[in-house]
N, C-alpha and C positions, 0 to 999 in steps of 0.2 A: 230850722236848721237840724241837721243829723249829727249824732255822736257817733264818733269813731269806736268800733268795737276793739278794745284791748284787752289782752291778758286772758282772754278765753276763746274759745272756738264759736263760730257763728251756728247758731241753732236753726234748723231747716226742717220744716215739715212738708210732706208731699200729701197733695190731695188728688185721688185718683191714683188707682194701683194698677192700670192696665198697662198695655204694650209700650206706650211711650215713656211710661214710668221708670223703665228699667235703664234708660239713658241717664235719668236724673239720679236714680240710684249709684250707678257707675261712677258718676261726676262726684258725688259726695264721698264715695269710697276713694277715688284718686285724689282727693283734696283733703283727706282726713286729719292732716296736722292742722287744718284751719276751720274745718267744717264738722259737725256732727248731725245726724238724723235724730230728731227727737220725737217725731209722732208720723202717723200715716191715717189717711182717712179715705174711705171708699163705701159706696153702699151695697157692694157684693160682700156680704158676710163670710161667705167662705175664702175668697180671695183675700180679704183683709185679714182674716185670721191666720193664713200662711204667711203673708208678708210681715203682719206683726210680729209672728213668731221668727220668722229668717232673719230680720234685723233686730230683734230684741228691743221694740220700742212699742209704746201704746197705740192701739188702733181706735179708730173712731169711726162711726156710721154718718156722723154730723160734725160739719164744719163747725158750728156753734159751739158744741160740747168740745171739741178739740182746741178752741181757743179760750173757753173757760179753764181748762185743765193744764194747757201747756202754752207757753209764751213764746213762739219761734221769733226769730229775726228775719227769716225769711220763709214765704210760704210759694212752693212751686206748684202751681195749678197745672194738673197732667190730665185734664178731663176732655 
């Protein structure tokens, strides 16, 4: 049984910061009253640094490291 999220935003992490991820970033922005981006992950360090800085969230090169540091409600796989 899943518990409904109440009283806070849905925490979302995006894995893969390439072309398709832009749609996911935009969706999170469009639903900012209910969702927040909490982390990004990509193996391209340069791209990761840019996206992490642009959205002011931590960036990880490993999904495992992301999950050790951040506990998202949703993980959007954009690989």
